[in-house]
C-alpha positions as CSV (number, residue, x, y, z in Angstrom):
1,X,145.0,89.7,34.1
2,X,143.9,92.6,32.2
3,X,144.4,92.2,28.4
4,X,143.6,95.4,27.6
5,X,146.3,98.6,26.7
6,X,145.7,101.8,28.5
7,X,145.2,104.4,25.9
8,X,144.8,107.4,28.3
9,X,148.6,107.0,27.7
10,X,149.1,107.9,24.6
11,X,149.3,104.9,23.4
12,X,146.1,105.9,20.9
13,X,142.7,103.3,20.6
14,X,142.5,100.3,20.4
15,X,140.2,97.7,18.9
16,X,139.0,93.8,19.8
17,X,139.4,91.6,16.5
18,X,139.6,88.6,17.3
19,X,141.3,85.6,19.6
20,X,144.4,83.8,19.1
21,X,145.1,80.0,19.0
22,X,145.8,80.1,22.6
23,X,142.6,82.3,23.5
24,X,144.5,85.5,24.4
25,X,142.8,88.5,22.7
26,X,144.1,90.4,19.4
27,X,143.3,94.4,19.3
28,X,144.5,96.4,16.5
29,X,144.9,100.0,16.5
30,X,142.0,102.4,15.1
31,X,142.3,106.4,14.1
32,X,141.4,109.1,16.1
33,X,137.9,110.8,15.5
34,X,137.7,114.6,15.4
35,X,133.7,114.5,16.0
36,X,131.5,111.9,17.2
37,X,130.4,109.6,14.9
38,X,127.6,107.8,14.3
39,X,127.2,103.8,16.1
40,X,128.3,101.2,13.8
41,X,125.5,99.5,12.4
42,X,127.5,96.3,10.8
43,X,128.0,93.3,12.5
44,X,130.8,93.0,15.7
45,X,131.2,88.7,15.7
46,X,133.2,89.4,19.6
47,X,130.7,91.9,21.3
48,X,133.1,95.1,20.3
49,X,130.3,96.8,21.4
50,X,130.2,96.0,25.1
51,X,127.5,97.0,26.8
52,X,126.0,98.4,24.2
53,X,125.6,95.1,22.0
54,X,122.3,94.6,20.2
55,X,121.6,91.0,21.6
56,X,118.6,91.2,18.6
57,X,120.5,92.1,15.7
58,X,118.2,95.2,15.6
59,X,121.0,97.5,14.1
60,X,120.8,100.2,17.3
61,X,123.4,99.8,19.5
62,X,122.8,100.7,23.2
63,X,124.8,104.3,24.8
64,X,128.1,103.0,26.3
65,X,129.6,104.7,28.9
66,X,132.9,105.8,28.6
67,X,135.9,103.8,30.9
68,X,137.9,105.9,33.3
69,X,140.8,103.2,34.9
70,X,141.6,105.7,37.5
71,X,138.1,107.2,38.5
72,X,139.3,110.4,37.4
73,X,135.6,111.6,38.2
74,X,135.2,111.8,34.2
75,X,132.8,109.3,33.7
76,X,130.1,109.2,32.0
77,X,126.6,108.0,32.6
78,X,125.9,104.9,32.3
79,X,122.0,104.4,30.6
80,X,120.1,101.5,31.7
81,X,120.2,98.5,29.3
82,X,117.5,98.5,26.6
83,X,117.1,94.9,25.4
84,X,114.9,96.1,22.5
85,X,117.1,98.8,20.8
86,X,114.7,101.7,21.0
87,X,117.3,104.1,21.7
88,X,114.9,105.5,24.5
89,X,114.8,104.8,28.5
90,X,113.3,106.5,31.4
91,X,115.0,109.0,32.9
92,X,117.1,110.0,29.6
93,X,116.7,113.2,30.2
94,X,118.3,113.4,33.2
95,X,121.5,112.3,31.6
96,X,122.1,115.3,29.4
97,X,118.8,115.0,27.4
98,X,120.3,112.3,24.6
99,X,118.8,109.5,24.1
100,X,121.7,108.3,22.3
101,X,125.2,107.7,23.8
102,X,128.5,108.0,22.6
103,X,130.3,105.0,20.7
104,X,131.8,102.9,23.0
105,X,135.4,103.4,23.9
106,X,136.9,100.1,25.7
107,X,139.8,102.1,26.6
108,X,137.8,104.7,28.8
109,X,138.6,107.7,26.2
110,X,135.2,109.5,24.7
111,X,135.0,109.5,21.0
112,X,134.5,113.3,21.6
113,X,137.7,113.9,23.6
114,X,139.0,115.6,20.6
115,X,142.1,114.4,21.8
116,X,144.8,113.2,18.8
117,X,146.8,109.8,19.4
118,X,150.6,110.0,19.1
119,X,151.9,108.3,15.7
120,X,155.6,108.2,16.9
121,X,155.0,106.0,19.6
122,X,153.0,103.1,19.2
123,X,153.7,101.0,22.3
124,X,151.2,100.9,24.9
125,X,150.8,100.1,28.3
126,X,148.9,97.6,31.0
127,X,147.2,99.3,33.8
128,X,149.6,98.3,36.6
129,X,152.4,100.5,34.8
130,X,152.9,103.8,35.1
131,X,152.8,105.8,31.9
132,X,155.3,107.8,30.4
133,X,156.8,110.6,31.9
134,X,155.9,112.6,29.5
135,X,152.5,112.0,28.9
136,X,150.6,115.1,29.7
137,X,147.3,113.0,29.7
138,X,148.5,110.8,32.9
139,X,146.5,111.8,36.1
140,X,147.5,114.1,38.3
141,X,148.6,112.8,42.4
142,X,145.6,113.5,44.2
143,X,146.3,115.9,47.7
144,X,145.8,113.8,50.7
145,X,143.0,114.1,52.8
146,X,142.8,115.2,56.3
147,X,144.5,112.1,57.8
148,X,147.4,112.0,55.2
149,X,145.8,109.2,53.5
150,X,145.6,109.2,49.8
151,X,142.2,110.1,48.8
152,X,142.1,107.7,45.4
153,X,140.6,104.3,45.6
154,X,142.2,101.7,44.0
155,X,141.0,98.9,42.3
156,X,142.1,95.5,42.2
157,X,143.3,94.5,38.4
158,X,145.6,97.4,38.8
159,X,147.7,95.3,41.5
160,X,150.4,92.6,40.8
161,X,150.2,90.3,43.7
162,X,153.5,88.7,45.1
163,X,153.4,85.4,46.6
164,X,154.3,85.3,49.8
165,X,156.0,82.9,51.6
166,X,154.4,80.3,53.5
167,X,155.3,79.2,57.0
168,X,154.7,75.6,56.4
169,X,157.0,75.3,53.3
170,X,159.9,74.2,55.1
171,X,157.7,71.5,57.0
172,X,156.6,70.2,53.2
173,X,160.4,69.7,52.2
174,X,161.3,68.4,55.4
175,X,158.5,65.6,54.8
176,X,159.5,65.4,51.3
177,X,163.2,64.8,52.3
178,X,161.6,62.3,54.7
179,X,160.0,60.4,52.3
180,X,162.4,60.4,49.9
181,X,164.8,59.1,52.5
182,X,162.8,56.3,53.4
183,X,162.1,55.1,49.7
184,X,165.4,54.8,49.6
185,X,166.2,52.4,52.6
186,X,163.2,50.2,51.4
187,X,164.7,49.8,47.8
188,X,168.0,49.8,49.6
189,X,166.6,46.8,52.1
190,X,165.0,45.3,48.9
191,X,168.4,45.0,47.1
192,X,170.0,43.2,50.1
193,X,167.4,41.0,50.6
194,X,167.7,39.9,46.5
195,X,171.5,39.7,47.4
196,X,171.0,37.4,49.9
197,X,168.7,35.3,48.1
198,X,170.9,35.0,45.0
199,X,174.4,34.0,47.6
200,X,172.0,31.3,49.0
201,X,171.0,29.8,46.0
202,X,175.3,29.7,44.9
203,X,176.4,28.5,47.8
204,X,173.3,25.5,47.8
205,X,174.3,24.8,44.5
206,X,178.1,24.8,45.7
207,X,177.2,22.0,48.2
208,X,174.8,19.9,46.0
209,X,177.5,19.9,43.5
210,X,180.3,19.2,46.2
211,X,178.0,16.4,47.4
212,X,177.6,14.9,44.0
213,X,181.4,15.0,43.9
214,X,182.3,13.1,47.4
215,X,179.3,10.3,46.3
216,X,181.0,10.0,43.0
217,X,184.2,9.7,44.6
218,X,183.0,7.6,47.6
219,X,181.2,5.0,45.5
220,X,178.3,5.6,46.8
221,X,176.8,7.6,43.5
222,X,173.7,5.8,43.0
223,X,174.0,3.4,39.4
224,X,177.8,3.7,39.5
225,X,179.7,0.2,39.6
226,X,181.4,-0.3,43.1
227,X,184.7,-1.7,41.0
228,X,184.5,1.0,38.6
229,X,185.7,3.3,41.6
230,X,187.5,1.2,43.3
231,X,190.1,1.0,40.3
232,X,190.0,4.4,39.7
233,X,190.9,5.1,42.7
234,X,193.9,2.9,42.6
235,X,194.7,4.4,39.6
236,X,194.8,7.7,40.8
237,X,196.9,6.6,44.2
238,X,199.4,4.9,41.8
239,X,199.7,8.2,39.3
240,X,200.7,10.4,42.7
241,X,204.5,11.2,41.9
242,X,206.9,10.9,45.1
243,X,210.4,11.6,46.3
244,X,212.0,9.1,48.4
245,X,215.1,9.0,50.3
246,X,215.8,6.9,53.6
247,X,217.9,7.6,56.2
248,X,220.0,5.4,58.4
249,X,220.6,6.7,61.9
250,X,224.0,5.1,63.5
251,X,224.1,5.5,67.0
252,X,228.1,5.5,67.4
253,X,228.5,5.1,70.8
254,X,226.1,2.5,72.1
255,X,225.9,0.7,68.4
256,X,222.6,0.1,66.1
257,X,220.6,1.7,63.9
258,X,217.2,3.3,63.0
259,X,216.1,3.7,59.9
260,X,213.0,6.1,58.6
261,X,211.8,6.9,54.4
262,X,211.5,10.9,53.7
263,X,209.0,10.8,51.1
264,X,207.7,14.5,49.4
265,X,204.5,13.6,47.7
266,X,204.2,16.2,44.7
267,X,200.9,15.3,43.7
268,X,199.5,15.7,47.1
269,X,201.7,18.3,48.4
270,X,202.3,16.0,51.7
271,X,205.5,15.8,53.0
272,X,205.8,12.1,55.4
273,X,208.2,9.9,57.3
274,X,207.6,6.1,57.6
275,X,209.6,5.0,60.6
276,X,210.9,1.4,59.8
277,X,210.8,-0.9,62.1
278,X,214.4,-3.0,62.3
279,X,212.4,-6.6,62.5
280,X,211.6,-5.8,59.0
281,X,211.8,-8.8,57.5
282,X,213.6,-8.1,53.5
283,X,215.3,-10.5,51.3
284,X,220.0,-10.3,51.5
285,X,222.1,-9.9,48.5
286,X,221.8,-14.4,48.1
287,X,218.5,-14.1,48.3
288,X,218.2,-15.4,52.0
289,X,215.8,-13.9,54.4
290,X,217.5,-11.1,56.6
291,X,216.0,-8.7,58.8
292,X,216.5,-4.8,58.6
293,X,219.1,-3.9,60.9
294,X,220.9,-7.1,59.8
295,X,220.8,-5.8,56.0
296,X,222.0,-2.1,57.1
297,X,225.3,-3.8,59.0
298,X,226.1,-6.3,56.3
299,X,224.7,-5.4,52.9
300,X,225.8,-1.6,53.8
301,X,223.3,1.3,52.2
302,X,222.9,-0.1,48.4
303,X,222.0,-3.7,49.0
304,X,219.9,-2.4,51.7
305,X,218.3,0.4,49.7
306,X,217.4,-2.6,46.5
307,X,216.0,-5.0,49.6
308,X,213.0,-2.0,50.4
309,X,212.3,-1.3,47.3
310,X,211.9,-5.2,46.7
311,X,209.7,-5.2,50.4
312,X,207.9,-1.9,49.9
313,X,207.5,-1.6,46.2
314,X,209.0,1.7,46.4
315,X,211.6,3.3,44.4
316,X,214.1,5.0,46.4
317,X,216.2,7.8,45.3
318,X,219.3,7.4,47.3
319,X,220.4,6.7,51.0
320,X,221.2,9.7,53.8
321,X,223.6,7.8,56.4
322,X,223.5,9.9,59.6
323,X,226.0,9.4,62.3
324,X,224.7,10.6,66.1
325,X,227.7,13.4,66.0
326,X,226.3,14.5,62.5
327,X,222.9,14.6,63.7
328,X,223.9,16.6,66.6
329,X,225.8,19.4,64.8
330,X,222.7,19.7,62.4
331,X,220.2,20.7,65.2
332,X,223.0,23.1,66.6
333,X,223.2,24.4,62.7
334,X,219.4,24.8,62.7
335,X,218.7,26.5,65.5
336,X,217.8,24.1,67.9
337,X,214.8,22.2,67.6
338,X,211.1,22.0,69.8
339,X,209.6,18.5,70.3
340,X,207.1,17.4,72.9
341,X,209.1,14.8,74.6
342,X,207.1,11.6,75.9
343,X,209.8,11.0,78.9
344,X,212.4,12.1,80.8
345,X,215.9,11.3,79.2
346,X,219.1,10.9,81.6
347,X,222.2,12.2,80.7
348,X,224.9,9.5,79.6
349,X,227.8,11.8,80.5
350,X,226.7,12.0,84.2
351,X,228.8,10.7,86.5
352,X,225.9,9.9,89.3
353,X,222.8,8.1,88.8
354,X,220.6,10.3,91.0
355,X,221.4,13.2,88.5
356,X,219.0,15.6,86.9
357,X,217.9,14.2,83.3
358,X,219.1,15.9,80.4
359,X,216.0,16.0,78.8
360,X,212.4,16.6,80.7
361,X,209.3,15.1,79.5
362,X,206.8,17.9,78.1
363,X,205.4,19.6,75.5
364,X,207.8,22.2,73.5
365,X,210.7,21.3,75.0
366,X,213.6,23.2,73.5
367,X,216.2,20.8,72.8
368,X,219.8,21.6,71.3
369,X,222.1,19.0,69.6
370,X,223.5,16.5,72.1
371,X,219.8,16.5,73.8
372,X,218.1,15.8,70.4
373,X,220.6,12.9,69.6
374,X,219.8,11.3,73.9
375,X,216.2,11.8,72.9
376,X,216.5,10.5,69.4
377,X,218.5,6.9,71.0
378,X,217.0,6.4,74.4
379,X,215.5,2.6,74.6
380,X,214.3,2.5,78.6
381,X,214.6,-0.7,79.9
382,X,211.7,-3.3,78.8
383,X,210.8,-0.8,75.8
384,X,210.2,-2.2,72.5
385,X,212.4,-0.5,69.3
386,X,209.2,1.0,68.2
387,X,209.4,3.5,71.1
388,X,213.0,4.4,70.5
389,X,211.8,5.0,66.9
390,X,209.1,7.2,67.6
391,X,211.6,9.3,69.3
392,X,213.9,9.2,66.2
393,X,211.1,10.6,64.3
394,X,210.0,13.2,66.4
395,X,213.7,14.6,66.2
396,X,213.8,14.6,62.1
397,X,210.3,16.8,62.0
398,X,211.8,18.7,64.2
399,X,214.8,19.4,62.0
400,X,212.9,19.8,59.4
401,X,210.6,22.7,60.6
402,X,213.8,24.6,61.4
403,X,215.8,24.3,58.1
404,X,215.8,26.5,55.4
405,X,212.9,26.3,52.8
406,X,215.4,27.7,50.4
407,X,216.9,25.3,48.4
408,X,220.4,26.9,48.2
409,X,220.4,27.8,52.1
410,X,219.4,24.6,53.0
411,X,222.1,23.2,50.3
412,X,225.0,25.5,52.3
413,X,223.7,23.8,55.4
414,X,224.6,20.3,54.9
415,X,227.5,21.5,52.7
416,X,228.4,22.8,56.3
417,X,228.3,19.3,57.9
418,X,231.3,18.3,55.8
419,X,229.3,14.9,55.6
420,X,230.4,12.1,53.1
421,X,227.2,11.2,51.5
422,X,226.6,7.9,49.4
423,X,226.0,8.1,46.0
424,X,224.5,9.4,43.9
425,X,223.0,11.6,46.7
426,X,224.7,15.2,46.5
427,X,225.2,17.5,48.6
428,X,222.7,19.6,46.2
429,X,220.1,17.0,45.7
430,X,220.0,16.5,49.3
431,X,219.5,20.3,50.2
432,X,216.9,20.7,47.6
433,X,215.0,18.0,48.8
434,X,214.8,18.6,52.8
435,X,214.1,22.3,51.5
436,X,210.7,20.8,50.1
437,X,210.5,18.7,53.3
438,X,210.8,22.1,55.7
439,X,208.3,24.3,53.4
440,X,205.6,21.3,54.3
441,X,206.8,20.9,57.6
442,X,206.0,24.6,58.4
443,X,202.9,24.6,56.5
444,X,200.9,21.8,59.0
445,X,201.3,19.4,55.3
446,X,203.8,16.8,57.3
447,X,203.1,14.2,59.1
448,X,205.1,10.5,61.3
449,X,203.8,6.9,60.6
450,X,205.3,3.7,61.7
451,X,204.9,0.6,59.6
452,X,203.2,-1.9,61.2
453,X,205.3,-5.4,61.2
454,X,204.3,-8.6,62.3
455,X,206.2,-10.2,65.2
456,X,207.4,-12.5,62.4
457,X,208.9,-9.3,60.4
458,X,206.3,-9.8,57.6
459,X,203.3,-7.0,56.4
460,X,200.1,-8.1,56.7
461,X,197.8,-6.5,53.5
462,X,195.5,-5.1,55.6
463,X,198.0,-3.2,58.1
464,X,200.3,-2.0,56.1
465,X,198.1,-0.7,53.4
466,X,197.5,2.2,55.0
467,X,201.2,3.1,55.0
468,X,202.8,0.9,51.8
469,X,199.8,2.1,49.7
470,X,198.5,5.6,50.6
471,X,201.9,7.1,52.2
472,X,204.8,5.1,49.5
473,X,202.4,4.0,46.6
474,X,204.0,1.0,46.7
475,X,202.7,-3.0,47.4
476,X,204.3,-5.1,50.2
477,X,205.6,-8.0,49.4
478,X,207.4,-10.1,51.9
479,X,209.6,-12.7,51.7
480,X,208.5,-16.0,51.7
481,X,208.6,-17.5,55.4
482,X,210.0,-20.7,53.8
483,X,213.2,-19.5,53.1
484,X,214.2,-18.3,56.8
485,X,214.2,-20.5,60.1
486,X,211.3,-19.7,62.1
487,X,212.0,-19.6,65.8
488,X,209.3,-19.8,68.6
489,X,210.4,-18.7,71.7
490,X,209.0,-18.9,75.3
491,X,210.0,-17.2,78.0
492,X,210.4,-18.8,81.3
493,X,213.4,-17.0,83.0
494,X,211.0,-15.3,85.5
495,X,212.1,-11.5,83.5
496,X,209.7,-10.1,81.2
497,X,211.8,-8.3,78.9
498,X,214.2,-11.6,78.2
499,X,211.0,-12.3,75.4
500,X,211.6,-8.7,73.6
501,X,215.5,-9.1,74.1
502,X,215.9,-12.6,72.7
503,X,212.8,-11.4,69.5
504,X,215.5,-8.9,68.5
505,X,218.6,-10.8,68.5
506,X,217.1,-13.4,66.4
507,X,215.6,-11.0,64.4
508,X,218.8,-9.3,63.9
509,X,220.6,-12.5,62.9
510,X,218.3,-13.5,60.4
511,X,215.5,-15.9,62.1
512,X,212.0,-15.2,62.0
513,X,210.6,-15.0,65.3
514,X,207.1,-16.7,66.6
515,X,206.3,-15.8,70.0
516,X,205.3,-19.3,72.1
517,X,203.9,-16.8,75.2
518,X,205.1,-17.1,78.8
519,X,205.4,-19.9,81.4
520,X,203.9,-20.0,84.4
521,X,206.9,-21.6,85.9
522,X,210.5,-20.9,86.3
523,X,213.2,-22.9,84.9
524,X,217.2,-23.1,85.5
525,X,218.3,-24.0,82.0
526,X,217.3,-23.0,78.8
527,X,216.7,-25.1,76.1
528,X,217.4,-25.6,72.2
529,X,215.1,-28.1,70.4
530,X,214.8,-28.9,66.9
531,X,212.7,-31.8,65.0
532,X,214.7,-32.5,61.9
533,X,217.9,-33.5,61.7
534,X,218.5,-31.4,59.1
535,X,218.0,-28.7,61.5
536,X,220.6,-29.8,63.7
537,X,222.8,-26.5,62.1
538,X,220.2,-24.2,62.2
539,X,219.2,-25.3,66.4
540,X,222.7,-24.3,67.0
541,X,222.9,-21.2,65.1
542,X,219.7,-20.1,67.4
543,X,221.8,-20.7,70.7
544,X,224.9,-19.1,69.4
545,X,222.9,-15.7,68.1
546,X,221.6,-16.0,72.0
547,X,224.6,-16.6,74.0
548,X,223.7,-20.3,75.3
549,X,225.7,-22.9,75.2
550,X,225.5,-25.7,72.5
551,X,224.8,-28.3,75.0
552,X,221.4,-26.7,75.5
553,X,220.8,-27.7,71.7
554,X,218.9,-31.0,71.7
555,X,216.6,-33.3,69.2
556,X,212.5,-33.7,70.1
557,X,209.0,-32.7,69.1
558,X,208.1,-29.0,68.3
559,X,204.6,-27.2,67.4
560,X,204.1,-27.6,63.6
561,X,204.8,-23.9,62.9
562,X,208.7,-23.8,64.1
563,X,211.6,-25.1,62.7
564,X,213.2,-24.4,66.1
565,X,212.0,-24.2,69.9
566,X,213.6,-21.8,72.3
567,X,212.6,-21.6,76.0
568,X,214.5,-19.2,78.2
569,X,215.8,-20.1,81.6
570,X,217.0,-17.9,84.4
571,X,220.9,-18.4,82.8
572,X,219.8,-16.9,79.8
573,X,221.7,-13.4,80.0
574,X,220.4,-11.2,77.2
575,X,223.6,-9.0,77.4
576,X,225.8,-11.7,75.8
577,X,223.6,-11.8,72.9
């Protein structure tokens, strides 16, 4: 870019005096001279003399041509360069006959032009801009040539070029955008990879902590004494809070009872139904051994509740006597129940023997009140009492799934039954208790378990730990076997079911049943034998319990573990027991 100011537009004459700290030239205005002046003899440190600069400082300035930026034709002849400052050169006479050139004018005006500078206006103009409109010194436009084009020649320094848009600029922008997007995708991939690594570390840490916790709980952690682990597990099981109510289902048509415990473990949020076989040996009010079925009939709800607490080590809070008509009404009130039935149940009111069954075997069978009662009390020929007890448990769990989880609504259902409950149990207590169990049953946190009982009605430690200890949180304590008369029964009647029916009859009579097996040969008459004379009365009582005549009682040799031995013959009639 040309840093000089054009003096020919009325801006006056300027001379270069130096450069500023950024390397830009600095000018100052000089007074116009009326006559030609002699060459300046002072030393110009910035080579102000232009082409007439004397490199050897001889004091003789070389002639400098005037600068005509618009090529008007007024340019002075340019003398050859005189390196020795002699002031003469060959051919000087041909350029006006003078050996001395006019002083150097950097703005294209000769010192002898005689033109006076403008005093009022000090503004200088650059060559690229047109001069003021009122400047008389501005060159006139030249006439065009024969082709219509101007004859003026233009120089490069007279124009300012505008950068033209490049056709490849859009491609460059697209490439930059692509590069930026790819970089962002790489950064995002790195962030996701770091997140996955952190998540994996957290999962591994949780697995490690869980594994250590399980080993500690199971007592398999190295360095941990096993006895301490077992003790802590037992303490934890005993410290759990359980609410327990006993339910007695009374069959008002066929007789007999079915007993179950409803358990709400408020610590583990687990509900359970524990089925109690009628053969369970308990202690009655006078301290003698009897069965659960006989205790329900003889001792009533209060005596049976205390006997169960003694045997199972529980704390039963109340007794709910549920007769079959009330069970039917309860099922109808909750809107029927769904049960996976395991057998066909005939209609007890059917007049024809070959009538269609009232309850069909299958999954998700909808049972009404009547159908539920028939299924809960049904016991096929030759079936053990436990099979019927398990059906009762299915019905109870189905009822709990349909009872409202709201305590107030469940209380209304209980009150609608119009049932008189045994103290201290009240309608509100039973309603709130059933609502809690209903919530657990609907959520899948409910199970039904059968209490394992041996043939003599007692509980073994190994068989009862899974129910008495884990579910009830108690300790099994069967009555002393010496307190009950032990009766060994051998079946020689030829009918397989007679031994089971005799067992039930003896257990209900308060005797301890011992299985003597089945004789390969049948006998016509039954026999009741005792060894000690003191046991004659007990043997007679056994004969009466089984419906046998007293003449069948005899004294003889028997096995060491039994007090009385019974051999069932063909004259044994279970219906008479």
